[in-house]
Backbone as CSV, one residue per row, in Angstrom:
resi,resn,N_x,N_y,N_z,CA_x,CA_y,CA_z,C_x,C_y,C_z
1,UNK,87.098,64.625,102.381,85.863,65.413,102.373,86.183,66.868,102.073
2,UNK,85.371,67.505,101.236,85.561,68.907,100.874,84.528,69.754,101.598
3,UNK,84.956,70.805,102.284,84.042,71.661,103.026,83.173,72.462,102.073
4,UNK,82.117,73.053,102.656,81.217,73.863,101.817,81.963,75.015,101.158
5,UNK,82.866,75.674,101.939,83.634,76.781,101.370,84.496,76.320,100.216
6,UNK,85.201,75.198,100.412,86.041,74.675,99.341,85.207,74.241,98.147
7,UNK,84.018,73.686,98.425,83.126,73.278,97.342,82.735,74.475,96.490
8,UNK,82.448,75.615,97.140,82.100,76.832,96.404,83.260,77.282,95.517
9,UNK,84.481,77.202,96.057,85.657,77.605,95.293,85.842,76.702,94.070
10,UNK,85.631,75.402,94.245,85.770,74.462,93.121,84.742,74.779,92.033
11,UNK,83.504,75.055,92.434,82.452,75.391,91.463,82.820,76.649,90.693
12,UNK,83.332,77.656,91.401,83.745,78.900,90.741,84.897,78.635,89.784
13,UNK,85.819,77.745,90.181,86.954,77.409,89.312,86.472,76.753,88.024
14,UNK,85.480,75.878,88.130,84.884,75.291,86.924,84.238,76.379,86.068
15,UNK,83.602,77.333,86.733,82.996,78.449,85.998,84.042,79.251,85.254
16,UNK,85.210,79.460,85.880,86.291,80.193,85.222,86.746,79.482,83.957
17,UNK,86.811,78.166,84.036,87.216,77.391,82.855,86.191,77.545,81.733
18,UNK,84.914,77.474,82.085,83.860,77.616,81.069,83.888,79.016,80.444
19,UNK,84.022,80.037,81.283,84.077,81.411,80.774,85.314,81.604,79.907
20,UNK,86.451,81.039,80.343,87.684,81.164,79.574,87.569,80.561,78.189
21,UNK,86.935,79.396,78.091,86.749,78.742,76.778,85.825,79.570,75.882
22,UNK,84.778,80.134,76.476,83.850,80.951,75.690,84.532,82.214,75.175
23,UNK,85.282,82.888,76.041,85.975,84.112,75.635,87.039,83.801,74.591
24,UNK,87.727,82.688,74.750,88.733,82.286,73.753,88.099,82.109,72.378
25,UNK,86.945,81.462,72.336,86.259,81.261,71.057,85.867,82.598,70.433
26,UNK,85.371,83.523,71.246,84.969,84.834,70.735,86.178,85.613,70.209
27,UNK,87.281,85.597,70.960,88.462,86.355,70.543,89.130,85.717,69.321
28,UNK,89.089,84.398,69.230,89.646,83.734,68.053,88.858,84.124,66.809
29,UNK,87.540,84.219,66.950,86.723,84.659,65.819,87.057,86.094,65.436
30,UNK,87.221,86.966,66.432,87.543,88.373,66.165,88.874,88.489,65.432
31,UNK,89.870,87.704,65.859,91.177,87.744,65.201,91.083,87.236,63.766
32,UNK,90.308,86.174,63.563,90.147,85.607,62.214,89.399,86.570,61.298
33,UNK,88.355,87.211,61.837,87.523,88.089,61.012,88.264,89.351,60.597
34,UNK,89.155,89.851,61.448,89.845,91.110,61.153,91.245,90.920,60.573
35,UNK,91.882,89.809,60.916,93.267,89.606,60.490,94.254,90.441,61.282
36,UNK,93.807,91.014,62.400,94.653,91.885,63.204,95.651,91.069,64.032
37,UNK,96.919,91.460,63.989,97.936,90.794,64.807,97.683,91.072,66.286
38,UNK,97.265,92.284,66.606,96.989,92.631,67.998,95.843,91.787,68.545
39,UNK,94.783,91.609,67.753,93.668,90.777,68.200,94.068,89.303,68.242
40,UNK,94.983,88.911,67.375,95.528,87.554,67.441,96.269,87.361,68.763
41,UNK,97.077,88.333,69.142,97.813,88.239,70.400,96.854,88.216,71.579
42,UNK,95.753,88.966,71.450,94.746,88.983,72.507,94.103,87.605,72.645
43,UNK,93.851,86.956,71.502,93.285,85.604,71.528,94.276,84.620,72.138
44,UNK,95.561,84.795,71.819,96.578,83.913,72.380,96.653,84.083,73.893
45,UNK,96.452,85.296,74.369,96.430,85.504,75.814,95.255,84.763,76.439
46,UNK,94.149,84.654,75.718,93.003,83.920,76.240,93.303,82.428,76.358
47,UNK,94.211,81.930,75.507,94.668,80.545,75.677,95.334,80.398,77.043
48,UNK,96.142,81.399,77.397,96.780,81.405,78.715,95.716,81.445,79.813
49,UNK,94.650,82.216,79.599,93.578,82.293,80.592,92.934,80.929,80.819
50,UNK,92.759,80.179,79.731,92.175,78.843,79.851,93.122,77.926,80.626
51,UNK,94.407,77.989,80.278,95.398,77.181,81.006,95.421,77.586,82.480
52,UNK,95.347,78.894,82.731,95.309,79.395,84.100,94.123,78.809,84.861
53,UNK,92.961,78.782,84.218,91.757,78.255,84.865,91.912,76.773,85.175
54,UNK,92.538,76.026,84.249,92.738,74.590,84.471,93.698,74.355,85.638
55,UNK,94.823,75.069,85.610,95.811,74.921,86.684,95.208,75.330,88.028
56,UNK,94.454,76.422,88.045,93.823,76.878,89.284,92.838,75.843,89.803
57,UNK,92.083,75.233,88.904,91.113,74.214,89.303,91.804,73.019,89.946
58,UNK,92.873,72.554,89.308,93.619,71.418,89.859,94.204,71.767,91.224
59,UNK,94.785,72.976,91.328,95.404,73.403,92.591,94.366,73.530,93.703
60,UNK,93.197,74.079,93.372,92.144,74.258,94.371,91.640,72.908,94.876
61,UNK,91.442,71.968,93.954,90.980,70.641,94.362,92.041,69.944,95.219
62,UNK,93.301,70.113,94.846,94.379,69.487,95.610,94.510,70.125,96.990
63,UNK,94.408,71.460,97.029,94.551,72.178,98.301,93.409,71.866,99.260
64,UNK,92.268,71.413,98.731,91.110,71.113,99.569,91.237,69.776,100.288
65,UNK,92.251,68.996,99.940,92.411,67.696,100.593,92.748,67.881,102.070
66,UNK,92.200,67.037,102.926,92.491,67.167,104.369,93.917,66.744,104.690
67,UNK,94.416,67.212,105.813,95.762,66.831,106.244,95.836,65.325,106.460
68,UNK,97.016,64.758,106.234,97.210,63.335,106.450,98.544,63.101,107.154
69,UNK,98.967,61.843,107.233,100.182,61.509,107.977,101.426,62.116,107.346
70,UNK,101.420,62.307,106.019,102.590,62.855,105.338,102.612,64.379,105.348
71,UNK,101.456,64.979,105.156,101.347,66.441,105.175,100.385,66.818,106.297
72,UNK,100.928,66.881,107.499,100.084,67.040,108.675,99.528,68.442,108.839
73,UNK,100.089,69.419,108.099,99.554,70.779,108.131,98.632,71.055,106.938
74,UNK,98.339,70.035,106.161,97.414,70.189,105.049,98.109,70.468,103.726
75,UNK,97.297,70.610,102.683,97.786,70.783,101.312,97.588,72.219,100.807
76,UNK,97.432,73.151,101.739,97.043,74.510,101.364,98.032,75.188,100.424
77,UNK,99.316,74.865,100.557,100.316,75.556,99.746,100.291,75.126,98.279
78,UNK,99.469,74.152,97.949,99.371,73.724,96.551,98.975,74.887,95.652
79,UNK,98.191,75.817,96.194,97.746,76.948,95.382,98.906,77.860,95.002
80,UNK,99.955,77.899,95.817,101.106,78.725,95.466,101.837,78.172,94.247
81,UNK,101.932,76.849,94.157,102.637,76.247,93.028,101.926,76.540,91.702
82,UNK,100.606,76.679,91.764,99.863,76.945,90.529,100.305,78.256,89.897
83,UNK,100.633,79.260,90.717,101.054,80.558,90.183,102.373,80.442,89.432
84,UNK,103.274,79.584,89.918,104.553,79.389,89.228,104.325,78.754,87.860
85,UNK,103.454,77.749,87.812,103.143,77.080,86.539,102.497,78.063,85.569
86,UNK,101.548,78.832,86.078,100.867,79.824,85.235,101.863,80.844,84.700
87,UNK,102.803,81.265,85.553,103.826,82.221,85.117,104.639,81.688,83.959
88,UNK,104.935,80.384,83.966,105.671,79.777,82.859,104.890,79.819,81.563
89,UNK,103.608,79.498,81.623,102.769,79.554,80.421,102.649,80.987,79.897
90,UNK,102.557,81.927,80.807,102.472,83.330,80.403,103.738,83.754,79.660
91,UNK,104.896,83.318,80.149,106.158,83.670,79.496,106.213,83.110,78.079
92,UNK,105.763,81.867,77.909,105.756,81.256,76.573,104.826,82.027,75.638
93,UNK,103.628,82.361,76.131,102.675,83.115,75.308,103.241,84.472,74.920
94,UNK,103.897,85.144,75.846,104.468,86.460,75.570,105.542,86.381,74.483
95,UNK,106.366,85.333,74.532,107.412,85.167,73.517,106.794,84.945,72.140
96,UNK,105.747,84.119,72.075,105.073,83.875,70.797,104.441,85.151,70.241
97,UNK,103.852,85.938,71.133,103.235,87.195,70.700,104.286,88.169,70.193
98,UNK,105.399,88.282,70.897,106.465,89.189,70.477,107.028,88.784,69.118
99,UNK,107.146,87.487,68.900,107.642,87.016,67.604,106.689,87.404,66.483
100,UNK,105.395,87.189,66.721,104.392,87.548,65.715,104.354,89.065,65.515
101,UNK,104.505,89.816,66.598,104.491,91.281,66.499,105.685,91.775,65.686
102,UNK,106.849,91.175,65.895,108.033,91.581,65.145,107.872,91.291,63.657
103,UNK,107.335,90.121,63.342,107.101,89.771,61.932,106.129,90.756,61.293
104,UNK,105.082,91.114,62.043,104.100,92.052,61.503,104.654,93.448,61.347
105,UNK,105.545,93.851,62.249,106.138,95.177,62.162,107.090,95.266,60.974
106,UNK,107.853,94.192,60.759,108.806,94.181,59.643,108.107,94.046,58.298
107,UNK,106.996,93.329,58.283,106.249,93.122,57.038,104.780,93.453,57.271
108,UNK,104.459,94.739,57.389,103.080,95.124,57.705,102.120,94.755,56.584
109,UNK,100.935,94.329,56.998,99.899,93.959,56.025,98.581,94.563,56.493
110,UNK,97.776,95.043,55.573,96.485,95.625,55.964,95.552,94.545,56.505
111,UNK,94.645,94.958,57.365,93.656,94.008,57.874,92.278,94.632,57.734
112,UNK,91.270,93.772,57.824,89.897,94.230,57.632,89.311,94.708,58.949
113,UNK,88.804,95.924,58.948,88.149,96.455,60.148,86.727,95.906,60.194
114,UNK,86.624,94.596,60.342,85.327,93.923,60.312,84.492,94.323,61.534
115,UNK,83.335,94.956,61.338,82.519,95.421,62.476,82.096,94.275,63.390
116,UNK,81.746,93.125,62.784,81.317,91.995,63.587,82.462,91.477,64.459
117,UNK,83.643,91.374,63.839,84.800,90.903,64.587,85.149,91.824,65.746
118,UNK,85.125,93.134,65.493,85.418,94.103,66.545,84.344,94.073,67.640
119,UNK,83.099,93.930,67.223,82.003,93.859,68.196,82.118,92.624,69.082
120,UNK,82.508,91.504,68.494,82.692,90.269,69.265,83.825,90.433,70.279
121,UNK,84.877,91.132,69.882,85.989,91.376,70.807,85.545,92.236,71.988
122,UNK,84.729,93.234,71.719,84.196,94.082,72.796,83.341,93.240,73.739
123,UNK,82.508,92.360,73.175,81.664,91.487,73.995,82.520,90.585,74.880
124,UNK,83.556,90.001,74.311,84.444,89.125,75.083,85.100,89.883,76.236
125,UNK,85.472,91.129,75.982,86.101,91.951,77.026,85.120,92.251,78.151
126,UNK,83.879,92.528,77.793,82.860,92.807,78.805,82.620,91.575,79.681
127,UNK,82.591,90.396,79.064,82.407,89.151,79.830,83.576,88.944,80.781
128,UNK,84.784,89.176,80.284,85.968,89.026,81.137,85.927,89.982,82.327
129,UNK,85.520,91.219,82.079,85.473,92.217,83.143,84.497,91.801,84.240
130,UNK,83.314,91.380,83.849,82.291,90.979,84.824,82.764,89.769,85.626
131,UNK,83.321,88.785,84.920,83.753,87.568,85.598,84.965,87.828,86.504
132,UNK,85.886,88.666,86.046,87.067,88.981,86.851,86.667,89.622,88.173
133,UNK,85.731,90.561,88.135,85.272,91.213,89.357,84.618,90.210,90.300
134,UNK,83.861,89.292,89.709,83.167,88.296,90.531,84.148,87.361,91.231
135,UNK,85.120,86.819,90.491,86.019,85.848,91.113,87.034,86.519,92.043
136,UNK,87.348,87.785,91.819,88.193,88.502,92.768,87.495,88.618,94.126
137,UNK,86.227,88.972,94.093,85.466,89.065,95.347,85.335,87.689,96.006
138,UNK,85.027,86.686,95.175,84.858,85.332,95.716,86.172,84.797,96.269
139,UNK,87.274,85.043,95.554,88.576,84.562,96.003,88.988,85.174,97.326
140,UNK,88.758,86.462,97.485,89.105,87.127,98.753,88.182,86.668,99.874
141,UNK,86.908,86.449,99.538,85.955,85.987,100.560,86.285,84.574,101.032
142,UNK,86.653,83.697,100.100,86.925,82.303,100.432,88.387,82.056,100.804
143,UNK,89.245,83.074,100.663,90.659,82.908,100.983,91.397,82.045,99.985
144,UNK,90.971,82.087,98.715,91.607,81.273,97.680,92.591,82.112,96.871
145,UNK,93.887,81.813,97.009,94.904,82.546,96.265,94.810,82.270,94.772
146,UNK,94.417,81.057,94.411,94.307,80.716,92.991,93.230,81.541,92.302
147,UNK,92.085,81.699,92.960,91.011,82.503,92.372,91.410,83.970,92.285
148,UNK,92.057,84.477,93.319,92.505,85.870,93.297,93.506,86.082,92.170
149,UNK,94.454,85.147,92.024,95.446,85.260,90.948,94.773,85.213,89.584
150,UNK,93.792,84.323,89.440,93.063,84.211,88.179,92.324,85.512,87.881
151,UNK,91.685,86.084,88.903,90.956,87.336,88.707,91.871,88.492,88.351
152,UNK,93.029,88.556,89.006,93.989,89.623,88.702,94.500,89.500,87.275
153,UNK,94.751,88.265,86.841,95.218,88.074,85.465,94.139,88.457,84.461
154,UNK,92.884,88.133,84.766,91.789,88.510,83.869,91.639,90.033,83.786
155,UNK,91.854,90.728,84.907,91.778,92.185,84.876,92.890,92.766,84.004
156,UNK,94.067,92.143,84.055,95.147,92.563,83.165,94.746,92.340,81.712
157,UNK,94.077,91.221,81.471,93.595,90.910,80.123,92.598,91.957,79.643
158,UNK,91.718,92.381,80.538,90.717,93.402,80.180,91.398,94.704,79.771
159,UNK,92.382,95.126,80.571,93.093,96.377,80.276,93.835,96.285,78.949
160,UNK,94.532,95.167,78.729,95.305,95.028,77.491,94.384,94.937,76.275
161,UNK,93.236,94.266,76.415,92.296,94.176,75.293,91.725,95.542,74.950
162,UNK,91.405,96.327,75.986,90.899,97.681,75.732,91.937,98.504,74.970
163,UNK,93.209,98.370,75.366,94.269,99.087,74.659,94.399,98.600,73.220
164,UNK,94.259,97.288,73.031,94.337,96.720,71.679,93.231,97.271,70.796
165,UNK,92.025,97.336,71.322,90.896,97.839,70.533,91.099,99.294,70.148
166,UNK,91.620,100.083,71.089,91.940,101.481,70.762,92.977,101.530,69.654
167,UNK,94.001,100.672,69.766,95.043,100.628,68.742,94.516,100.215,67.384
168,UNK,93.596,99.257,67.381,93.004,98.808,66.110,92.237,99.949,65.445
169,UNK,91.449,100.656,66.224,90.685,101.772,65.663,91.629,102.877,65.152
170,UNK,92.713,103.134,65.893,93.686,104.139,65.449,94.404,103.684,64.174
171,UNK,94.671,102.399,64.086,95.315,101.867,62.885,94.439,102.093,61.664
172,UNK,93.151,101.817,61.830,92.210,102.027,60.717,92.120,103.504,60.371
173,UNK,92.085,104.361,61.400,91.915,105.798,61.170,93.141,106.430,60.547
174,UNK,94.340,105.973,60.937,95.580,106.616,60.471,96.223,105.905,59.278
175,UNK,95.874,104.630,59.105,96.512,103.853,58.041,97.920,103.412,58.397
176,UNK,98.355,103.610,59.618,99.691,103.220,60.066,99.644,101.753,60.503
177,UNK,99.948,100.846,59.574,99.757,99.416,59.784,100.621,98.871,60.918
178,UNK,101.816,99.456,61.102,102.711,98.946,62.153,102.143,99.128,63.570
179,UNK,101.172,100.053,63.693,100.592,100.287,65.015,99.932,99.016,65.549
180,UNK,99.382,98.210,64.669,98.767,96.946,65.069,99.795,96.040,65.747
181,UNK,100.984,95.969,65.171,102.052,95.143,65.746,102.574,95.733,67.055
182,UNK,102.619,97.054,67.133,103.054,97.709,68.365,102.108,97.370,69.515
183,UNK,100.805,97.363,69.225,99.833,97.018,70.252,99.965,95.553,70.662
184,UNK,100.313,94.691,69.710,100.534,93.280,70.042,101.716,93.139,71.004
185,UNK,102.781,93.901,70.749,103.939,93.874,71.649,103.553,94.397,73.032
186,UNK,102.674,95.396,73.061,102.196,95.917,74.342,101.480,94.822,75.136
187,UNK,100.668,94.023,74.446,99.979,92.919,75.105,100.989,91.942,75.703
188,UNK,102.034,91.615,74.934,103.056,90.679,75.406,103.731,91.192,76.675
189,UNK,104.108,92.465,76.675,104.766,93.035,77.847,103.822,93.104,79.048
190,UNK,102.553,93.364,78.784,101.561,93.434,79.862,101.393,92.084,80.540
191,UNK,101.270,91.012,79.754,101.067,89.704,80.381,102.363,89.196,81.021
192,UNK,103.512,89.629,80.505,104.771,89.289,81.181,104.802,89.897,82.579
193,UNK,104.374,91.142,82.697,104.315,91.796,84.001,103.334,91.073,84.922
194,UNK,102.185,90.678,84.361,101.200,89.950,85.145,101.776,88.626,85.642
195,UNK,102.495,87.928,84.760,103.110,86.658,85.144,104.134,86.838,86.244
196,UNK,104.930,87.889,86.154,105.931,88.156,87.181,105.271,88.398,88.538
197,UNK,104.174,89.141,88.546,103.471,89.402,89.794,102.928,88.116,90.416
198,UNK,102.416,87.224,89.576,101.893,85.954,90.076,102.999,85.115,90.706
199,UNK,104.131,85.009,89.999,105.248,84.211,90.505,105.795,84.827,91.796
200,UNK,105.908,86.145,91.812,106.408,86.835,93.008,105.509,86.556,94.204
201,UNK,104.192,86.641,94.010,103.252,86.387,95.092,103.378,84.940,95.580
202,UNK,103.584,84.023,94.653,103.707,82.617,95.007,104.961,82.372,95.833
203,UNK,106.084,82.943,95.408,107.344,82.742,96.129,107.257,83.310,97.539
204,UNK,106.649,84.477,97.677,106.483,85.076,99.002,105.658,84.151,99.896
205,UNK,104.599,83.569,99.323,103.763,82.655,100.089,104.508,81.410,100.518
206,UNK,105.333,80.863,99.633,106.106,79.667,99.964,107.153,79.942,101.035
207,UNK,107.517,81.207,101.208,108.499,81.580,102.228,107.853,81.823,103.594
208,UNK,106.589,81.420,103.744,105.872,81.556,105.016,105.794,83.008,105.476
209,UNK,105.259,83.856,104.622,105.143,85.271,104.949,104.199,85.466,106.142
210,UNK,104.517,86.438,106.981,103.684,86.745,108.145,102.452,87.538,107.709
211,UNK,101.473,87.601,108.590,100.293,88.424,108.316,100.709,89.894,108.334
212,UNK,99.879,90.747,107.743,100.249,92.163,107.696,100.137,92.801,109.087
213,UNK,100.695,93.990,109.216,100.792,94.661,110.513,99.422,94.898,111.148
214,UNK,98.419,95.180,110.329,97.072,95.436,110.863,96.507,94.186,111.539
215,UNK,96.634,93.041,110.866,96.122,91.788,111.428,96.926,91.394,112.667
216,UNK,98.262,91.581,112.605,99.094,91.251,113.757,98.714,92.103,114.971
217,UNK,98.424,93.377,114.743,97.995,94.241,115.836,96.705,93.755,116.464
218,UNK,95.776,93.299,115.623,94.512,92.777,116.145,94.743,91.499,116.959
219,UNK,95.654,90.641,116.477,95.984,89.409,117.198,96.540,89.734,118.580
220,UNK,97.453,90.699,118.640,98.042,91.080,119.925,96.988,91.652,120.873
221,UNK,96.076,92.456,120.335,95.023,93.027,121.166,94.126,91.931,121.750
222,UNK,93.805,90.927,120.918,92.937,89.835,121.373,93.622,89.030,122.476
223,UNK,94.895,88.739,122.289,95.634,87.991,123.315,95.680,88.783,124.612
224,UNK,95.973,90.070,124.490,96.118,90.915,125.680,94.827,91.034,126.469
225,UNK,93.695,91.117,125.771,92.423,91.385,126.452,91.625,90.127,126.801
226,UNK,92.127,88.947,126.448,91.370,87.718,126.714,92.194,86.675,127.461
227,UNK,93.212,87.120,128.187,94.073,86.180,128.899,94.048,86.454,130.394
228,UNK,92.852,86.662,130.938,92.726,86.931,132.376,93.343,85.793,133.181
229,UNK,94.232,86.152,134.077,94.902,85.157,134.895,96.332,84.912,134.468
230,UNK,96.638,85.232,133.194,98.010,85.106,132.700,98.770,86.397,132.984
231,UNK,100.066,86.369,132.737,100.915,87.526,133.034,101.320,88.270,131.765
232,UNK,101.795,87.543,130.763,102.216,88.169,129.506,102.276,87.122,128.402
233,UNK,102.457,87.608,127.163,102.653,86.734,126.010,103.846,87.254,125.228
234,UNK,104.671,86.343,124.722,105.838,86.783,123.943,106.108,85.804,122.801
235,UNK,107.056,86.172,121.962,107.421,85.371,120.779,106.201,85.050,119.920
236,UNK,105.390,86.077,119.670,104.202,85.894,118.825,104.645,85.818,117.372
237,UNK,104.310,84.722,116.713,104.703,84.510,115.323,103.488,84.107,114.497
238,UNK,103.499,84.519,113.247,102.412,84.141,112.338,103.003,83.740,110.986
239,UNK,102.270,82.919,110.272,102.624,82.587,108.889,101.356,82.205,108.147
240,UNK,101.394,82.388,106.836,100.239,82.074,106.007,100.596,80.946,105.043
241,UNK,99.662,80.006,104.901,99.813,78.911,103.952,98.479,78.741,103.247
242,UNK,98.395,79.249,102.020,97.105,79.240,101.343,96.138,80.105,102.115
243,UNK,94.963,79.554,102.399,93.967,80.331,103.147,94.166,80.219,104.652
244,UNK,95.064,79.358,105.096,95.282,79.149,106.528,96.234,80.191,107.107
245,UNK,95.967,80.580,108.357,96.840,81.489,109.102,97.265,80.766,110.381
246,UNK,98.555,80.548,110.520,99.079,79.858,111.694,99.612,80.903,112.683
247,UNK,99.174,80.779,113.937,99.569,81.705,114.999,100.150,80.893,116.149
248,UNK,101.336,81.250,116.593,101.876,80.592,117.781,102.587,81.610,118.673
249,UNK,102.521,81.364,119.975,103.165,82.271,120.924,103.328,81.572,122.274
250,UNK,104.091,82.198,123.146,104.298,81.719,124.506,103.410,82.525,125.444
251,UNK,102.726,81.835,126.335,101.860,82.496,127.310,102.429,82.248,128.702
252,UNK,102.756,83.328,129.400,103.352,83.233,130.732,102.241,83.247,131.786
253,UNK,102.271,82.267,132.684,101.273,82.183,133.755,102.002,82.072,135.101
254,UNK,101.308,82.367,136.201,101.929,82.192,137.524,102.400,80.750,137.716
255,UNK,103.520,80.580,138.359,104.082,79.250,138.528,103.173,78.300,139.279
256,UNK,102.348,78.821,140.174,101.473,77.974,140.976,100.149,77.645,140.280
257,UNK,99.906,78.190,139.097,98.632,77.947,138.406,98.545,76.493,137.958
258,UNK,97.355,75.921,138.089,97.163,74.525,137.686,97.143,74.398,136.177
259,UNK,97.403,73.192,135.699,97.355,72.928,134.257,95.957,73.191,133.715
260,UNK,94.945,72.798,134.476,93.566,72.993,134.030,93.241,74.475,133.868
261,UNK,93.665,75.301,134.806,93.387,76.741,134.729,94.105,77.367,133.539
262,UNK,95.358,76.975,133.313,96.113,77.502,132.169,95.462,77.067,130.858
263,UNK,94.972,75.820,130.843,94.330,75.311,129.632,93.046,76.079,129.332
264,UNK,92.325,76.443,130.382,91.088,77.216,130.196,91.389,78.582,129.568
265,UNK,92.456,79.237,130.044,92.849,80.531,129.470,93.178,80.359,127.976
266,UNK,93.923,79.308,127.665,94.293,79.047,126.266,93.055,78.828,125.400
267,UNK,92.064,78.106,125.929,90.828,77.852,125.170,90.115,79.156,124.819
268,UNK,90.078,80.060,125.778,89.408,81.357,125.551,90.137,82.146,124.465
269,UNK,91.469,82.206,124.570,92.256,82.956,123.587,92.093,82.347,122.196
270,UNK,92.187,81.027,122.101,92.052,80.359,120.805,90.701,80.657,120.177
271,UNK,89.639,80.581,120.970,88.299,80.830,120.445,88.171,82.250,119.912
272,UNK,88.692,83.215,120.646,88.612,84.612,120.215,89.447,84.864,118.959
273,UNK,90.620,84.235,118.883,91.463,84.403,117.700,90.799,83.803,116.468
274,UNK,90.160,82.653,116.626,89.499,82.019,115.482,88.279,82.808,115.017
275,UNK,87.651,83.514,115.949,86.538,84.387,115.573,87.027,85.572,114.743
276,UNK,88.178,86.110,115.120,88.684,87.333,114.488,89.495,87.071,113.233
277,UNK,90.203,85.936,113.182,91.068,85.622,112.049,90.553,84.341,111.400
278,UNK,90.022,84.483,110.198,89.430,83.327,109.526,90.491,82.275,109.226
279,UNK,90.117,81.013,109.423,90.983,79.861,109.145,92.281,79.900,109.960
280,UNK,92.173,80.379,111.192,93.359,80.452,112.056,93.602,79.113,112.749
281,UNK,94.872,78.734,112.821,95.314,77.577,113.600,96.244,78.115,114.688
282,UNK,95.873,77.897,115.947,96.568,78.537,117.058,97.330,77.503,117.884
283,UNK,98.596,77.804,118.166,99.418,76.968,119.044,99.971,77.848,120.157
284,UNK,99.714,77.436,121.412,100.149,78.232,122.561,101.063,77.377,123.448
285,UNK,102.229,77.908,123.722,103.160,77.254,124.640,103.070,77.958,125.988
286,UNK,102.607,77.215,126.986,102.445,77.789,128.324,103.740,77.603,129.109
287,UNK,104.180,78.677,129.780,105.391,78.573,130.587,105.205,79.317,131.902
288,UNK,105.846,78.838,132.985,105.704,79.490,134.289,106.461,80.805,134.342
289,UNK,106.049,81.654,135.251,106.624,82.995,135.351,108.141,82.965,135.528
290,UNK,108.650,81.979,136.273,110.089,81.924,136.550,110.907,81.683,135.289
291,UNK,110.281,81.091,134.244,110.998,80.784,133.007,110.770,81.835,131.923
292,UNK,109.967,82.859,132.219,109.551,83.814,131.192,110.658,84.790,130.838
293,UNK,110.565,85.315,129.622,111.520,86.325,129.160,111.152,87.721,129.656
294,UNK,109.876,87.910,129.946,109.361,89.231,130.351,109.718,90.290,129.309
295,UNK,109.460,89.936,128.069,109.788,90.871,126.980,108.644,90.967,125.964
296,UNK,107.457,90.479,126.346,106.365,90.473,125.392,105.286,91.465,125.759
297,UNK,104.044,91.153,125.341,102.927,92.045,125.636,102.344,91.681,126.983
298,UNK,101.975,92.696,127.753,101.439,92.490,129.091,99.943,92.278,128.987
299,UNK,99.442,91.283,129.711,98.012,90.995,129.705,97.302,92.041,130.547
300,UNK,96.192,92.560,130.003,95.436,93.589,130.725,94.092,93.046,131.168
């Protein structure tokens, strides 16, 4: 079963694929109409955007699967693998663009400053900008790393396309044909950087990175202020897997406290943590005062 939140993410992922195909068609027309190598490279980057949307869609659908006997913590990390795959496609596209840019630089050829082709490229860039902003907000709201990665890559595409268009206009104005190839190489280097960032983010996620200091501080405050009856908490650890945040710690209680009373304290803390940290999974190890380290946060 897919939750409403996951369902929204899947719908947005399908939208990304549709937008990517439309923008690819527009940029391919612009490249054909003008004969510009830079606009050709921009269109090739849109092929990567389409592949990115497909990979993100598959990863999101896979990550939405419920936990089972084999993967008891769920499939959330599937979204991290998508970034590695996308990074590979980006590297291939960058190499192809650099090859075409080198050929164009060595053997420059004039191209047509077709107004329709240039106008279509501007339209495609505007669509990408609007959609990138939308999916970035949606990805952060829904906790989807795949959508955020897709949005970040689209924003890189917007910046590189804007630079390409400036380069095309300068090429026409100056007659310096090699400038078109230089801008194509700029696109290749830009998407290589984008790919590296995606892969880096994915690897960090696979290494079970902890929440940032601000969130950890809030977690400690919640534990400290909602554990009436306990003595202290220590060994607080966090890790992120996709949209999930796992929190575990030891809660020290008086040795004479009943299991039921300790369980009630844990229920209160868990409820407050889940309110404050979206998609939190909380594990609390209760230990008697005599076994405690007395090195954690004191309950107030």
